[in-house]
C-alpha positions as CSV (number, residue, x, y, z in Angstrom):
1,M,0.8,-19.7,9.3
2,L,0.4,-16.2,7.3
3,K,3.4,-15.4,4.9
4,L,3.8,-11.8,3.9
5,Y,5.9,-11.0,0.8
6,S,7.4,-7.7,1.6
7,Y,9.9,-5.4,0.9
8,F,11.1,-3.3,3.8
9,R,10.5,0.4,2.3
10,S,7.1,-0.6,0.5
11,S,4.4,1.5,2.3
12,A,1.8,-1.0,1.0
13,A,3.7,-3.9,2.9
14,Y,4.3,-1.6,5.9
15,R,0.4,-1.0,6.1
16,V,-0.7,-4.5,6.4
17,R,2.5,-5.2,9.0
18,I,1.6,-3.0,11.2
19,A,-2.2,-4.4,11.2
20,L,-0.7,-7.9,11.5
21,N,1.0,-6.6,14.8
22,L,-2.0,-4.9,16.3
23,K,-3.9,-8.1,15.5
24,G,-1.1,-10.0,17.1
25,L,-1.2,-12.7,14.4
26,T,2.1,-15.1,13.8
27,H,3.3,-14.6,10.7
28,E,6.4,-15.0,8.3
29,I,8.2,-12.2,6.4
30,I,9.2,-13.3,3.1
31,P,11.6,-10.3,1.6
32,V,10.9,-9.4,-2.2
33,H,13.7,-6.9,-3.4
34,L,11.9,-4.3,-5.5
35,L,15.5,-3.1,-6.7
36,R,18.0,-6.0,-6.8
37,N,18.2,-7.7,-10.1
38,G,15.7,-5.6,-11.7
39,G,13.3,-6.1,-9.6
40,E,12.4,-9.8,-7.8
41,Q,9.1,-8.4,-8.0
42,N,9.1,-9.2,-11.8
43,L,10.3,-13.1,-11.2
44,P,8.2,-15.8,-12.8
45,E,7.7,-17.0,-9.1
46,Y,6.9,-14.1,-7.6
47,R,4.4,-13.1,-10.5
48,S,2.6,-16.7,-10.2
49,K,2.0,-15.1,-6.6
50,N,0.9,-11.8,-7.8
51,P,0.7,-11.2,-11.7
52,L,0.6,-7.4,-11.3
53,A,4.4,-7.7,-9.7
54,L,3.4,-5.6,-6.5
55,I,4.4,-5.5,-2.9
56,P,2.7,-6.8,-0.7
57,A,1.0,-10.2,-1.3
58,L,-0.4,-12.3,1.8
59,D,-0.4,-16.3,1.8
60,T,-3.2,-17.7,3.9
61,D,-4.5,-21.0,4.4
62,D,-6.6,-20.6,1.3
63,A,-5.5,-18.5,-1.0
64,T,-3.1,-15.7,-2.2
65,L,-4.2,-12.5,-1.3
66,I,-3.2,-9.4,-3.3
67,Q,-3.6,-5.5,-2.7
68,S,-2.8,-4.0,0.5
69,M,-6.7,-2.8,0.9
70,A,-8.4,-5.5,0.3
71,I,-5.3,-7.3,2.7
72,L,-6.3,-5.6,5.4
73,E,-10.1,-5.7,5.0
74,Y,-9.9,-9.7,5.0
75,L,-7.8,-9.3,8.6
76,E,-10.3,-7.3,9.8
77,E,-12.9,-10.2,8.8
78,A,-11.3,-13.2,9.8
79,Y,-9.5,-12.1,12.9
80,P,-12.1,-9.2,14.3
81,N,-10.2,-8.9,17.7
82,P,-8.9,-6.3,18.0
83,A,-11.2,-4.6,15.8
84,L,-9.6,-2.0,13.6
85,L,-12.7,-0.4,12.1
86,P,-15.0,1.1,14.6
87,D,-18.3,0.6,15.5
88,G,-20.9,2.2,13.3
89,L,-21.5,2.7,9.4
90,T,-20.4,6.5,9.5
91,A,-17.7,5.9,11.4
92,R,-16.6,2.8,9.6
93,A,-16.7,4.8,6.3
94,R,-14.7,8.1,8.2
95,V,-11.9,5.7,8.8
96,R,-12.0,3.9,5.4
97,A,-11.9,7.4,3.7
98,I,-9.0,8.5,5.7
99,A,-7.3,5.4,4.6
100,Q,-8.1,5.6,0.9
101,T,-6.9,9.2,0.6
102,V,-3.8,7.8,1.4
103,V,-4.0,4.6,-0.3
104,S,-5.8,5.9,-3.9
105,E,-4.8,9.6,-3.7
106,I,-1.2,9.8,-2.6
107,H,0.6,6.5,-2.8
108,P,-0.5,5.5,-6.6
109,L,1.0,8.6,-7.5
110,N,4.6,8.6,-5.6
111,N,5.1,4.8,-6.3
112,L,8.2,3.3,-7.4
113,R,7.3,2.3,-11.2
114,V,5.6,6.0,-11.1
115,L,9.0,7.7,-10.2
116,D,11.1,5.4,-12.3
117,Y,9.0,6.3,-15.5
118,L,9.1,10.0,-14.4
119,V,12.9,9.7,-14.6
120,N,13.6,7.1,-17.4
121,N,11.2,7.4,-19.6
122,L,10.0,11.0,-19.2
123,Q,13.4,12.5,-18.8
124,H,12.9,14.4,-15.9
125,D,15.8,14.9,-13.5
126,N,16.0,14.0,-9.6
127,D,15.1,17.9,-8.2
128,E,11.8,17.7,-10.5
129,K,11.3,14.1,-9.3
130,L,10.9,15.2,-5.6
131,D,9.0,18.3,-6.7
132,W,6.5,15.9,-7.8
133,Y,6.7,13.7,-4.7
134,R,6.5,16.8,-2.5
135,H,3.7,18.2,-4.2
136,W,1.4,15.1,-4.0
137,I,2.3,14.4,-0.6
138,N,1.1,18.2,0.5
139,E,-1.7,17.8,-1.6
140,G,-2.9,14.5,0.8
141,F,-1.8,15.5,4.2
142,T,-3.7,19.1,3.7
143,G,-7.0,17.3,3.1
144,I,-6.0,14.9,5.4
145,E,-5.5,17.5,8.0
146,I,-8.5,19.1,7.7
147,L,-10.6,15.9,8.0
148,L,-8.8,15.2,11.2
149,G,-9.0,18.4,12.6
150,S,-12.5,19.0,11.9
151,S,-14.1,16.3,13.0
152,P,-14.7,15.3,17.1
153,E,-14.0,11.8,15.9
154,T,-10.4,12.4,16.5
155,G,-8.8,11.2,19.1
156,L,-5.2,10.2,20.0
157,F,-5.2,8.4,17.0
158,C,-7.1,9.2,13.4
159,H,-10.5,8.1,14.9
160,G,-10.9,7.8,18.5
161,D,-8.4,6.6,21.3
162,T,-7.1,3.2,19.4
163,P,-5.7,2.5,16.2
164,T,-7.4,1.6,13.4
165,L,-7.4,1.0,9.4
166,A,-6.6,5.1,9.1
167,D,-3.0,4.8,11.0
168,C,-2.0,1.7,9.4
169,C,-2.2,3.4,6.4
170,L,-1.4,7.3,7.6
171,I,2.1,6.2,9.0
172,P,4.1,4.5,6.5
173,Q,2.7,7.8,4.2
174,V,4.7,10.0,7.1
175,Y,7.6,7.9,7.1
176,N,7.9,8.3,3.3
177,A,7.5,11.8,3.8
178,R,10.4,12.3,6.5
179,R,12.5,10.4,4.0
180,F,11.9,12.5,1.4
181,N,12.1,15.8,3.6
182,C,8.8,16.6,2.6
183,P,7.8,19.9,4.9
184,L,5.5,19.1,7.7
185,E,5.2,21.9,9.5
186,H,2.0,22.3,8.5
187,F,0.4,19.1,9.3
188,P,0.5,19.2,13.3
189,I,-2.6,16.9,13.8
190,I,-0.7,14.4,11.7
191,Q,2.6,14.3,13.3
192,R,0.8,14.4,17.1
193,I,-0.6,11.3,15.8
194,S,2.2,9.6,14.1
195,T,4.1,10.6,17.8
196,E,1.7,8.4,19.2
197,C,1.6,5.4,16.9
198,D,5.4,5.3,17.3
199,K,5.1,4.6,21.1
200,L,3.0,1.2,20.3
201,A,5.4,-1.8,19.8
202,A,3.2,-2.9,16.8
203,F,4.1,0.4,14.9
204,Q,7.6,0.0,16.1
205,N,8.1,-3.6,15.1
206,A,6.5,-2.9,11.4
207,A,8.9,0.0,10.8
208,P,11.3,-0.7,8.0
209,D,14.5,-0.1,9.6
210,N,13.3,-3.1,11.7
211,Q,12.5,-5.5,9.0
212,P,15.0,-8.5,8.3
213,D,15.8,-7.1,4.8
214,A,16.7,-3.5,5.8
215,E,19.4,-2.3,4.3
């Protein structure tokens, strides 16, 4: 059985949970608490899984995989149905571009260890930390909204009328934006897609509040 090392609020793990659910793959969630006791991701037993001490990691029959996008691509190749990438090179590149805008341009700047460094090392207060967080959400979502609004490929979801890897990556970031009270009124397409995803059990069951380690 697949085993996913996860933290309920980790957006990277959230992406993978969505994909596992969309593909109907049986898996076990193994919680790794990112805050308790200095962060369980830093314990030797987890670092043996992922030396970067980051969530998620996925145990397969053959290996332990790290980095959410690498895991998502693995799942797509190992379990191709239902597909989370569309047909056609250009369409697949578009989906990957939307996903990578979240994964590479927004999330790394707002990750827990970055926020902790802002506060603990650079002595920024909580208001400044929130300003930082909201700025990078706004920057990234502004670009994504334009990408979605300018393409006929956008359907009920980021690409067409079935979920793709782009939706797997976007929805956790929308959750984070709402959690930190980021203004979203300028992103109607993103909000519409989020509403559509929220109707699906795969997204509902992957949501942070529905995880075994939710607090």
